[in-house]
VMD Tcl script that builds the backbone (N, CA, C; Angstrom):
set m [mol new atoms 228]
animate dup $m
set s [atomselect $m all]
$s set {name element resname resid chain x y z} {
  {N N MET 1 A -216.674 -50.096 19.254}
  {CA C MET 1 A -215.978 -50.267 20.507}
  {C C MET 1 A -217.032 -50.443 21.606}
  {N N THR 2 A -216.837 -51.441 22.414}
  {CA C THR 2 A -217.799 -51.715 23.481}
  {C C THR 2 A -217.582 -50.764 24.654}
  {N N ALA 3 A -218.567 -50.741 25.536}
  {CA C ALA 3 A -218.469 -49.888 26.725}
  {C C ALA 3 A -217.289 -50.317 27.595}
  {N N HIS 4 A -217.042 -51.632 27.658}
  {CA C HIS 4 A -215.919 -52.136 28.456}
  {C C HIS 4 A -214.592 -51.631 27.893}
  {N N ASN 5 A -214.446 -51.705 26.570}
  {CA C ASN 5 A -213.210 -51.229 25.940}
  {C C ASN 5 A -213.010 -49.729 26.158}
  {N N THR 6 A -214.105 -48.979 26.098}
  {CA C THR 6 A -214.023 -47.540 26.319}
  {C C THR 6 A -213.553 -47.248 27.736}
  {N N ARG 7 A -214.135 -47.930 28.724}
  {CA C ARG 7 A -213.725 -47.738 30.117}
  {C C ARG 7 A -212.270 -48.143 30.313}
  {N N GLN 8 A -211.866 -49.222 29.649}
  {CA C GLN 8 A -210.486 -49.687 29.764}
  {C C GLN 8 A -209.525 -48.650 29.177}
  {N N MET 9 A -209.866 -48.088 28.041}
  {CA C MET 9 A -209.017 -47.064 27.421}
  {C C MET 9 A -208.946 -45.816 28.300}
  {N N GLN 10 A -210.067 -45.447 28.923}
  {CA C GLN 10 A -210.067 -44.294 29.825}
  {C C GLN 10 A -209.176 -44.563 31.034}
  {N N ALA 11 A -209.241 -45.773 31.570}
  {CA C ALA 11 A -208.417 -46.134 32.730}
  {C C ALA 11 A -206.935 -46.101 32.363}
  {N N ILE 12 A -206.595 -46.592 31.177}
  {CA C ILE 12 A -205.199 -46.563 30.723}
  {C C ILE 12 A -204.723 -45.120 30.584}
  {N N GLY 13 A -205.553 -44.273 29.993}
  {CA C GLY 13 A -205.196 -42.864 29.834}
  {C C GLY 13 A -205.017 -42.164 31.170}
  {N N MET 14 A -205.919 -42.439 32.103}
  {CA C MET 14 A -205.824 -41.830 33.428}
  {C C MET 14 A -204.566 -42.306 34.144}
  {N N CYS 15 A -204.271 -43.588 34.036}
  {CA C CYS 15 A -203.083 -44.157 34.675}
  {C C CYS 15 A -201.816 -43.499 34.126}
  {N N LYS 16 A -201.725 -43.365 32.823}
  {CA C LYS 16 A -200.554 -42.734 32.206}
  {C C LYS 16 A -200.418 -41.278 32.633}
  {N N SER 17 A -201.530 -40.571 32.683}
  {CA C SER 17 A -201.498 -39.163 33.086}
  {C C SER 17 A -201.032 -39.008 34.524}
  {N N LEU 18 A -201.544 -39.843 35.410}
  {CA C LEU 18 A -201.158 -39.765 36.818}
  {C C LEU 18 A -199.690 -40.128 37.015}
  {N N LEU 19 A -199.210 -41.119 36.276}
  {CA C LEU 19 A -197.793 -41.486 36.369}
  {C C LEU 19 A -196.900 -40.348 35.882}
  {N N SER 20 A -197.293 -39.722 34.788}
  {CA C SER 20 A -196.519 -38.609 34.253}
  {C C SER 20 A -196.490 -37.444 35.244}
  {N N LEU 21 A -197.640 -37.131 35.822}
  {CA C LEU 21 A -197.707 -36.062 36.815}
  {C C LEU 21 A -196.828 -36.379 38.018}
  {N N SER 22 A -196.877 -37.616 38.468}
  {CA C SER 22 A -196.064 -38.033 39.612}
  {C C SER 22 A -194.575 -37.867 39.312}
  {N N GLN 23 A -194.153 -38.259 38.131}
  {CA C GLN 23 A -192.737 -38.133 37.755}
  {C C GLN 23 A -192.313 -36.669 37.680}
  {N N THR 24 A -193.182 -35.833 37.135}
  {CA C THR 24 A -192.879 -34.403 37.057}
  {C C THR 24 A -192.744 -33.809 38.452}
  {N N GLN 25 A -193.649 -34.186 39.344}
  {CA C GLN 25 A -193.588 -33.667 40.710}
  {C C GLN 25 A -192.327 -34.136 41.426}
  {N N ARG 26 A -191.901 -35.354 41.174}
  {CA C ARG 26 A -190.663 -35.843 41.791}
  {C C ARG 26 A -189.464 -35.033 41.311}
  {N N ARG 27 A -189.414 -34.760 40.002}
  {CA C ARG 27 A -188.307 -33.956 39.461}
  {C C ARG 27 A -188.308 -32.551 40.062}
  {N N LEU 28 A -189.484 -31.953 40.163}
  {CA C LEU 28 A -189.581 -30.616 40.750}
  {C C LEU 28 A -189.183 -30.630 42.223}
  {N N ALA 29 A -189.555 -31.685 42.933}
  {CA C ALA 29 A -189.184 -31.801 44.348}
  {C C ALA 29 A -187.665 -31.865 44.487}
  {N N HIS 30 A -187.015 -32.616 43.610}
  {CA C HIS 30 A -185.547 -32.689 43.629}
  {C C HIS 30 A -184.939 -31.309 43.368}
  {N N ASP 31 A -185.481 -30.613 42.374}
  {CA C ASP 31 A -184.973 -29.275 42.059}
  {C C ASP 31 A -185.141 -28.332 43.249}
  {N N ASN 32 A -186.308 -28.383 43.887}
  {CA C ASN 32 A -186.554 -27.519 45.046}
  {C C ASN 32 A -185.621 -27.861 46.196}
  {N N ARG 33 A -185.352 -29.129 46.367}
  {CA C ARG 33 A -184.452 -29.524 47.459}
  {C C ARG 33 A -183.037 -29.001 47.206}
  {N N ARG 34 A -182.578 -29.117 45.961}
  {CA C ARG 34 A -181.254 -28.580 45.616}
  {C C ARG 34 A -181.211 -27.062 45.833}
  {N N GLU 35 A -182.273 -26.394 45.417}
  {CA C GLU 35 A -182.336 -24.946 45.603}
  {C C GLU 35 A -182.351 -24.594 47.094}
  {N N ALA 36 A -183.062 -25.379 47.882}
  {CA C ALA 36 A -183.107 -25.139 49.332}
  {C C ALA 36 A -181.711 -25.240 49.936}
  {N N LEU 37 A -180.946 -26.223 49.497}
  {CA C LEU 37 A -179.586 -26.372 50.022}
  {C C LEU 37 A -178.710 -25.180 49.642}
  {N N GLU 38 A -178.925 -24.650 48.445}
  {CA C GLU 38 A -178.176 -23.461 48.029}
  {C C GLU 38 A -178.540 -22.262 48.906}
  {N N TRP 39 A -179.828 -22.106 49.200}
  {CA C TRP 39 A -180.256 -21.007 50.076}
  {C C TRP 39 A -179.705 -21.186 51.482}
  {N N GLU 40 A -179.644 -22.425 51.930}
  {CA C GLU 40 A -179.101 -22.679 53.267}
  {C C GLU 40 A -177.628 -22.265 53.331}
  {N N ARG 41 A -176.871 -22.645 52.301}
  {CA C ARG 41 A -175.454 -22.269 52.255}
  {C C ARG 41 A -175.275 -20.751 52.199}
  {N N ALA 42 A -176.231 -20.077 51.546}
  {CA C ALA 42 A -176.159 -18.617 51.429}
  {C C ALA 42 A -176.645 -17.914 52.700}
  {N N GLY 43 A -177.183 -18.683 53.635}
  {CA C GLY 43 A -177.647 -18.091 54.887}
  {C C GLY 43 A -179.058 -17.530 54.829}
  {N N GLU 44 A -179.777 -17.801 53.756}
  {CA C GLU 44 A -181.154 -17.318 53.592}
  {C C GLU 44 A -182.116 -18.381 54.119}
  {N N LEU 45 A -182.302 -18.405 55.427}
  {CA C LEU 45 A -183.081 -19.479 56.041}
  {C C LEU 45 A -184.569 -19.416 55.712}
  {N N ALA 46 A -185.124 -18.229 55.528}
  {CA C ALA 46 A -186.543 -18.126 55.168}
  {C C ALA 46 A -186.783 -18.760 53.792}
  {N N LYS 47 A -185.893 -18.466 52.845}
  {CA C LYS 47 A -186.021 -19.048 51.504}
  {C C LYS 47 A -185.747 -20.548 51.548}
  {N N TYR 48 A -184.807 -20.953 52.399}
  {CA C TYR 48 A -184.517 -22.381 52.585}
  {C C TYR 48 A -185.770 -23.109 53.069}
  {N N ARG 49 A -186.412 -22.554 54.106}
  {CA C ARG 49 A -187.605 -23.208 54.661}
  {C C ARG 49 A -188.728 -23.285 53.633}
  {N N GLN 50 A -188.900 -22.215 52.841}
  {CA C GLN 50 A -189.954 -22.211 51.825}
  {C C GLN 50 A -189.681 -23.277 50.759}
  {N N CYS 51 A -188.445 -23.363 50.300}
  {CA C CYS 51 A -188.099 -24.372 49.288}
  {C C CYS 51 A -188.272 -25.782 49.836}
  {N N ARG 52 A -187.885 -25.991 51.084}
  {CA C ARG 52 A -188.055 -27.316 51.692}
  {C C ARG 52 A -189.531 -27.659 51.832}
  {N N ALA 53 A -190.346 -26.677 52.223}
  {CA C ALA 53 A -191.785 -26.916 52.345}
  {C C ALA 53 A -192.375 -27.271 50.980}
  {N N ASP 54 A -191.955 -26.551 49.940}
  {CA C ASP 54 A -192.428 -26.856 48.586}
  {C C ASP 54 A -191.980 -28.250 48.161}
  {N N SER 55 A -190.743 -28.587 48.453}
  {CA C SER 55 A -190.210 -29.905 48.109}
  {C C SER 55 A -190.992 -31.011 48.814}
  {N N ASP 56 A -191.230 -30.822 50.100}
  {CA C ASP 56 A -191.980 -31.830 50.860}
  {C C ASP 56 A -193.394 -31.988 50.322}
  {N N ARG 57 A -194.044 -30.864 49.973}
  {CA C ARG 57 A -195.398 -30.922 49.419}
  {C C ARG 57 A -195.406 -31.664 48.083}
  {N N LEU 58 A -194.425 -31.356 47.238}
  {CA C LEU 58 A -194.351 -32.027 45.938}
  {C C LEU 58 A -194.133 -33.533 46.096}
  {N N TRP 59 A -193.266 -33.942 47.039}
  {CA C TRP 59 A -193.045 -35.366 47.282}
  {C C TRP 59 A -194.331 -36.038 47.742}
  {N N ARG 60 A -195.033 -35.376 48.678}
  {CA C ARG 60 A -196.284 -35.932 49.192}
  {C C ARG 60 A -197.302 -36.093 48.062}
  {N N ASP 61 A -197.434 -35.054 47.240}
  {CA C ASP 61 A -198.371 -35.111 46.125}
  {C C ASP 61 A -197.963 -36.170 45.105}
  {N N ALA 62 A -196.667 -36.282 44.837}
  {CA C ALA 62 A -196.188 -37.290 43.884}
  {C C ALA 62 A -196.525 -38.695 44.366}
  {N N LYS 63 A -196.330 -38.939 45.652}
  {CA C LYS 63 A -196.663 -40.260 46.204}
  {C C LYS 63 A -198.155 -40.525 46.097}
  {N N TRP 64 A -198.964 -39.494 46.358}
  {CA C TRP 64 A -200.417 -39.658 46.271}
  {C C TRP 64 A -200.826 -39.973 44.838}
  {N N HIS 65 A -200.274 -39.237 43.870}
  {CA C HIS 65 A -200.621 -39.478 42.470}
  {C C HIS 65 A -200.139 -40.852 42.003}
  {N N LEU 66 A -198.991 -41.288 42.483}
  {CA C LEU 66 A -198.510 -42.626 42.137}
  {C C LEU 66 A -199.450 -43.687 42.698}
  {N N SER 67 A -199.884 -43.493 43.923}
  {CA C SER 67 A -200.827 -44.424 44.542}
  {C C SER 67 A -202.142 -44.453 43.763}
  {N N TRP 68 A -202.608 -43.296 43.363}
  {CA C TRP 68 A -203.852 -43.207 42.609}
  {C C TRP 68 A -203.683 -43.861 41.230}
  {N N ALA 69 A -202.511 -43.731 40.617}
  {CA C ALA 69 A -202.247 -44.386 39.331}
  {C C ALA 69 A -202.315 -45.905 39.488}
  {N N LYS 70 A -201.783 -46.420 40.589}
  {CA C LYS 70 A -201.853 -47.866 40.841}
  {C C LYS 70 A -203.296 -48.308 41.014}
  {N N GLU 71 A -204.098 -47.458 41.645}
  {CA C GLU 71 A -205.527 -47.756 41.802}
  {C C GLU 71 A -206.200 -47.848 40.433}
  {N N TRP 72 A -205.910 -46.909 39.553}
  {CA C TRP 72 A -206.481 -46.936 38.212}
  {C C TRP 72 A -205.971 -48.135 37.421}
  {N N LYS 73 A -204.701 -48.494 37.633}
  {CA C LYS 73 A -204.141 -49.652 36.929}
  {C C LYS 73 A -204.902 -50.914 37.298}
  {N N GLY 74 A -205.357 -50.995 38.541}
  {CA C GLY 74 A -206.138 -52.143 38.982}
  {C C GLY 74 A -207.482 -52.255 38.284}
  {N N ARG 75 A -207.937 -51.176 37.672}
  {CA C ARG 75 A -209.229 -51.177 36.970}
  {C C ARG 75 A -209.102 -51.633 35.522}
  {N N ILE 76 A -207.874 -51.798 35.058}
  {CA C ILE 76 A -207.656 -52.176 33.648}
  {C C ILE 76 A -207.927 -53.652 33.459}
}
mol reanalyze $m
mol bondsrecalc $m
mol representation Tube
mol addrep $m
């Protein structure tokens, strides 16, 4: 296997890993948002704010990882 093929395989692996992480973070963000709405209905505003903050952070991180995956895809 040439050095180019090795780098290409590493880039493919990194791209897949980043995409998987991004998808997981999106699912977790959705779960946190649903949980936040439940806390809001229950009147627990501190827990609501914490869940929303976690959800927003997960969305931000998911977008960053997706962007980074696209960057790695460009190296293939």
